[in-house]
DSSP file (Angstrom, degrees, kcal/mol; ACC not computed):
  #  RESIDUE AA STRUCTURE BP1 BP2  ACC     N-H-->O    O-->H-N    N-H-->O    O-->H-N    TCO  KAPPA ALPHA  PHI   PSI    X-CA   Y-CA   Z-CA
    1    1 A I              0   0    0      0, 0.0     2,-0.6     0, 0.0    54,-0.0   0.000 360.0 360.0 360.0 129.7   -2.6  -19.2    2.7
    2    2 A E        +     0   0    0      2,-0.0     2,-0.3     0, 0.0     3,-0.0  -0.543 360.0 108.3-104.8  65.3   -2.2  -22.4    4.4
    3    3 A T        -     0   0    0     -2,-0.6     3,-0.0     1,-0.1     0, 0.0  -0.922  66.2-129.6-131.6 159.3   -3.8  -25.0    2.2
    4    4 A E  S    S+     0   0    0     -2,-0.3     2,-0.3     2,-0.1    -1,-0.1   0.852  93.1  38.5 -72.9 -38.7   -2.4  -27.8    0.0
    5    5 A S  S    S-     0   0    0      1,-0.1    -2,-0.0    -3,-0.0     0, 0.0  -0.777 103.2 -83.2-119.9 159.3   -4.3  -26.8   -3.1
    6    6 A L        -     0   0    0     -2,-0.3    -2,-0.1     1,-0.1    -1,-0.1  -0.402  54.1-121.1 -59.5 123.3   -5.3  -23.3   -4.6
    7    7 A P        -     0   0    0      0, 0.0    -1,-0.1     0, 0.0     2,-0.1  -0.371  25.5-120.7 -62.1 148.2   -8.4  -22.2   -2.7
    8    8 A G     >  -     0   0    0      1,-0.0     4,-2.1    -2,-0.0     5,-0.2  -0.221  37.0 -84.1 -79.8-177.9  -11.5  -21.5   -4.8
    9    9 A A  H  > S+     0   0    0      1,-0.2     4,-2.4     2,-0.2     5,-0.2   0.890 128.3  48.1 -56.8 -49.3  -13.4  -18.1   -5.1
   10   10 A D  H  > S+     0   0    0      1,-0.2     4,-2.4     2,-0.2    -1,-0.2   0.916 112.9  47.5 -62.0 -44.5  -15.5  -18.8   -2.0
   11   11 A E  H  > S+     0   0    0      2,-0.2     4,-1.7     1,-0.2    -1,-0.2   0.842 109.4  52.6 -68.7 -30.9  -12.6  -19.8    0.0
   12   12 A M  H  X S+     0   0    0     -4,-2.1     4,-2.2     2,-0.2    -1,-0.2   0.893 111.2  47.7 -66.4 -41.3  -10.6  -16.8   -1.1
   13   13 A E  H  X S+     0   0    0     -4,-2.4     4,-2.5     1,-0.2    -2,-0.2   0.890 108.7  55.9 -68.6 -35.5  -13.5  -14.5    0.0
   14   14 A A  H  X S+     0   0    0     -4,-2.4     4,-2.4     2,-0.2    -1,-0.2   0.888 106.0  49.4 -58.5 -42.1  -13.6  -16.4    3.3
   15   15 A I  H  X>S+     0   0    0     -4,-1.7     4,-2.5     2,-0.2     5,-0.6   0.901 110.3  50.1 -66.2 -38.5  -10.0  -15.6    4.0
   16   16 A V  I  X>S+     0   0    0     -4,-2.2     4,-2.1     1,-0.2     5,-1.9   0.950 112.1  49.9 -65.7 -42.2  -10.5  -11.9    3.2
   17   17 A T  I  <5S+     0   0    0     -4,-2.5    -2,-0.2     1,-0.2    -1,-0.2   0.889 118.7  37.1 -56.1 -45.7  -13.5  -12.0    5.6
   18   18 A D  I  <5S+     0   0    0     -4,-2.4    -1,-0.2    -5,-0.1    -2,-0.2   0.758 131.6  24.7 -83.6 -25.3  -11.5  -13.7    8.4
   19   19 A Q  I  <5S+     0   0    0     -4,-2.5     4,-0.3    -5,-0.2    -3,-0.2   0.769 127.0  34.6-112.2 -37.8   -8.1  -12.0    8.0
   20   20 A C  I >X<S+     0   0    0     -4,-2.1     3,-0.8    -5,-0.6     4,-0.5   0.892 110.5  54.2 -92.4 -43.6   -8.7   -8.6    6.3
   21   21 A L  H >><S+     0   0    0     -5,-1.9     3,-1.1     1,-0.2     4,-0.6   0.871  99.6  63.3 -67.6 -37.6  -12.0   -7.2    7.6
   22   22 A P  H 34 S+     0   0    0      0, 0.0     4,-0.4     0, 0.0    -1,-0.2   0.811 109.9  39.4 -63.2 -22.9  -11.0   -7.6   11.4
   23   23 A V  H <> S+     0   0    0     -3,-0.8     4,-2.1    -4,-0.3     5,-0.2   0.480  89.9  91.0-101.2   0.9   -8.3   -5.0   11.0
   24   24 A F  H <X>S+     0   0    0     -3,-1.1     4,-3.6    -4,-0.5     5,-0.6   0.934  87.5  48.7 -64.0 -44.4  -10.0   -2.6    8.7
   25   25 A E  H  X5S+     0   0    0     -4,-0.6     4,-1.6     1,-0.2    -1,-0.2   0.926 112.2  49.1 -62.0 -42.4  -11.4   -0.5   11.6
   26   26 A T  H  45S+     0   0    0     -4,-0.4    -1,-0.2     1,-0.2    -2,-0.2   0.891 118.4  39.3 -60.7 -39.9   -8.1   -0.3   13.3
   27   27 A F  H  <5S+     0   0    0     -4,-2.1    46,-3.3    45,-0.1    47,-0.2   0.932 128.7  29.2 -81.3 -44.2   -6.3    0.7   10.1
   28   28 A V  H  <5S-     0   0    0     -4,-3.6    47,-3.0    44,-0.2    -3,-0.2   0.920  98.9-124.9 -84.6 -41.5   -9.0    3.1    8.7
   29   29 A G  S  <<S+     0   0    0     -4,-1.6    -4,-0.2    -5,-0.6    -3,-0.1   0.431  82.1  68.2 114.3   2.3  -10.6    4.4   11.8
   30   30 A V  S    S-     0   0    0     -6,-0.3    -1,-0.4    -5,-0.0    -2,-0.2  -0.976  91.9 -90.8-141.6 153.9  -14.3    3.4   11.1
   31   31 A P    >>  -     0   0    0      0, 0.0     3,-1.6     0, 0.0     4,-0.6  -0.380  36.7-115.1 -65.6 150.7  -16.0    0.0   10.8
   32   32 A Y  G >4 S+     0   0    0      1,-0.3     3,-1.5   -11,-0.2     5,-0.1   0.889 116.2  57.7 -53.0 -44.2  -16.1   -1.5    7.4
   33   33 A E  G 34 S+     0   0    0      1,-0.3    -1,-0.3     3,-0.0     0, 0.0   0.727 110.6  43.5 -63.2 -22.5  -19.9   -1.3    7.3
   34   34 A D  G <4 S+     0   0    0     -3,-1.6    -1,-0.3     2,-0.0    -2,-0.2   0.442  96.6 101.3 -92.5  -6.9  -19.7    2.5    7.9
   35   35 A S    <<  -     0   0    0     -3,-1.5    41,-0.1    -4,-0.6    -3,-0.0  -0.427  62.7-150.7 -87.9 152.4  -16.9    3.1    5.4
   36   36 A V  S    S+     0   0    0     40,-3.5    28,-0.2    -2,-0.1     2,-0.2   0.461  78.5  92.7 -91.0  -7.5  -17.2    4.4    1.8
   37   37 A L        -     0   0    0     39,-0.4     2,-0.3    25,-0.1    25,-0.2  -0.521  66.7-147.9 -86.0 154.9  -14.2    2.3    1.0
   38   38 A Q  E     -A   61   0A   0     23,-2.8    23,-2.7    -2,-0.2     2,-0.5  -0.897  10.1-126.7-123.2 154.3  -14.3   -1.2   -0.3
   39   39 A V  E     +A   60   0A   0     -2,-0.3     2,-0.3    21,-0.2    21,-0.2  -0.845  34.4 162.2 -98.1 128.9  -12.0   -4.2    0.3
   40   40 A T  E     -A   59   0A   0     19,-2.3    19,-2.7    -2,-0.5     2,-0.3  -0.838  16.2-155.1-135.0 175.8  -10.6   -6.1   -2.8
   41   41 A W  E     -A   58   0A   0     -2,-0.3     2,-0.4    17,-0.2    17,-0.2  -0.999  19.5-131.9-154.0 153.6   -7.7   -8.4   -3.1
   42   42 A L  E     -A   57   0A   0     15,-2.5    15,-2.2    -2,-0.3    -2,-0.0  -0.895  33.5-174.3-101.3 138.4   -5.1  -10.0   -5.3
   43   43 A E        -     0   0    0     -2,-0.4    13,-0.2    13,-0.2    11,-0.1  -0.893  31.4 -82.5-128.9 160.9   -4.9  -13.7   -5.0
   44   44 A P        -     0   0    0      0, 0.0    -1,-0.1     0, 0.0    10,-0.0  -0.261  39.4-138.9 -55.0 147.2   -2.4  -16.5   -6.5
   45   45 A T     >  -     0   0    0      1,-0.0     4,-2.7   -39,-0.0     5,-0.3  -0.603  31.3-100.6 -89.4 160.9   -3.1  -17.7  -10.0
   46   46 A P  H  > S+     0   0    0      0, 0.0     4,-1.9     0, 0.0     5,-0.1   0.905 124.6  49.4 -50.5 -43.2   -2.8  -21.3  -10.7
   47   47 A G  H  > S+     0   0    0      1,-0.2     4,-1.0     2,-0.2     6,-0.1   0.878 112.7  44.7 -73.1 -38.2    0.6  -20.7  -12.2
   48   48 A S  H  4>S+     0   0    0      2,-0.2     5,-3.0     1,-0.2    -1,-0.2   0.811 110.3  55.8 -77.0 -24.6    1.9  -18.7   -9.3
   49   49 A W  H ><5S+     0   0    0     -4,-2.7     3,-2.4     3,-0.2    -2,-0.2   0.938 104.7  51.6 -62.3 -46.8    0.5  -21.1   -6.8
   50   50 A D  H 3<5S+     0   0    0     -4,-1.9    -1,-0.2    -5,-0.3    -2,-0.2   0.809 107.9  55.2 -59.0 -28.4    2.4  -24.0   -8.5
   51   51 A A  T 3<5S-     0   0    0     -4,-1.0    -1,-0.3    -5,-0.1    -2,-0.2   0.355 131.6 -92.9 -86.5   6.2    5.5  -21.7   -8.2
   52   52 A G  T < 5S+     0   0    0     -3,-2.4     2,-0.5     1,-0.3    -3,-0.2   0.485  72.6 149.7 101.2   3.7    5.0  -21.4   -4.5
   53   53 A D      < +     0   0    0     -5,-3.0    -1,-0.3     1,-0.1    -2,-0.1  -0.612   6.0 159.4 -79.6 120.6    2.9  -18.2   -4.1
   54   54 A R        +     0   0    0     -2,-0.5     2,-0.5   -11,-0.1    -1,-0.1   0.074  33.3 120.0-126.7  20.8    0.7  -18.4   -1.1
   55   55 A E        -     0   0    0      2,-0.0     2,-0.5   -12,-0.0    -2,-0.0  -0.813  40.4-168.5-100.6 128.3    0.0  -14.7   -0.5
   56   56 A L        -     0   0    0     -2,-0.5     2,-0.6   -13,-0.2   -13,-0.2  -0.960  15.0-154.9-106.9 119.2   -3.3  -13.1   -0.6
   57   57 A L  E     -A   42   0A   0    -15,-2.2   -15,-2.5    -2,-0.5     2,-0.2  -0.859   3.0-153.7-103.4 115.2   -3.0   -9.2   -0.7
   58   58 A C  E     -A   41   0A   0     -2,-0.6     2,-0.3   -17,-0.2   -17,-0.2  -0.604  18.1-178.0 -83.9 150.0   -5.9   -7.2    0.7
   59   59 A M  E     -A   40   0A   0    -19,-2.7   -19,-2.3    -2,-0.2     2,-0.4  -0.951  20.8-132.8-143.9 154.5   -6.3   -3.7   -0.7
   60   60 A L  E     -A   39   0A   0     -2,-0.3     2,-0.4   -21,-0.2   -21,-0.2  -0.967  23.2-174.8-113.3 132.8   -8.7   -0.8   -0.1
   61   61 A V  E     -A   38   0A   0    -23,-2.7   -23,-2.8    -2,-0.4     3,-0.1  -0.947  24.2-137.5-126.2 150.4  -10.4    1.2   -2.9
   62   62 A D    >   -     0   0    0     -2,-0.4     3,-1.0     5,-0.2     5,-0.2  -0.902  11.2-155.7-102.4 115.8  -12.6    4.2   -3.1
   63   63 A P  T 3  S+     0   0    0      0, 0.0    -1,-0.1     0, 0.0   -26,-0.1   0.795  96.5  56.0 -61.0 -26.3  -15.4    3.5   -5.7
   64   64 A A  T 3  S-     0   0    0    -28,-0.2   -27,-0.0    -3,-0.1    -2,-0.0   0.734 107.0-129.3 -79.5 -23.7  -15.6    7.3   -6.1
   65   65 A G  S <  S+     0   0    0     -3,-1.0    -1,-0.0     1,-0.0    -4,-0.0   0.805  70.4 126.6  77.4  28.5  -11.9    7.5   -7.0
   66   66 A E        +     0   0    0      2,-0.0     2,-0.4     0, 0.0    -1,-0.0   0.370  49.2  81.2-101.8   1.6  -11.4   10.3   -4.5
   67   67 A M        +     0   0    0     -5,-0.2     2,-0.4     2,-0.0    -5,-0.2  -0.932  45.1 172.0-116.0 132.4   -8.5    8.7   -2.6
   68   68 A T        +     0   0    0     -2,-0.4     2,-0.1     2,-0.1    -2,-0.0  -0.973  57.0  10.2-124.1 149.6   -4.9    8.6   -3.3
   69   69 A G  S    S-     0   0    0     -2,-0.4     2,-0.1     2,-0.0    -2,-0.0  -0.446 110.1 -10.1  85.7-156.9   -2.1    7.3   -1.1
   70   70 A S        -     0   0    0     -2,-0.1    -2,-0.1     1,-0.1     0, 0.0  -0.368  42.3-153.2 -75.1 149.1   -2.8    5.4    2.1
   71   71 A A    >   +     0   0    0     -2,-0.1     3,-1.6    -4,-0.1     4,-0.3   0.248  52.8 133.0-100.9  11.9   -6.2    5.0    3.7
   72   72 A Q  T 3  S-     0   0    0      1,-0.3   -44,-0.2     2,-0.1   -45,-0.1  -0.417  82.3  -4.9 -65.2 122.8   -4.6    4.6    7.2
   73   73 A G  T 3  S+     0   0    0    -46,-3.3    -1,-0.3    -2,-0.2   -45,-0.2   0.606  94.3 123.4  77.2   9.0   -6.4    6.9    9.8
   74   74 A T    <   -     0   0    0     -3,-1.6   -45,-0.2   -47,-0.2    -2,-0.1   0.645  60.9-146.2 -84.8 -10.8   -8.7    8.5    7.1
   75   75 A A              0   0    0    -47,-3.0   -46,-0.1    -4,-0.3    -3,-0.1   0.849 360.0 360.0  43.3  42.3  -11.9    7.5    9.0
   76   76 A R              0   0    0     -5,-0.3   -40,-3.5   -48,-0.2   -39,-0.4   0.402 360.0 360.0-100.3 360.0  -13.6    7.1    5.6
């Protein structure tokens, strides 16, 4: 994350939309809108931000709990 201060919730969601969703189809094999998978993320906390953490980590989850391992190429 390339900002001076810790982004708020709306800014974090915008980063996910701008940086994670565009690569979803290439990684999974179907567009995000057609997928059963959802994108979630881990973001810096105020304490980790103060310690220099600038990483936002995007993750895929299966709300039905039917996926284990990588979602790469699953076309789900």
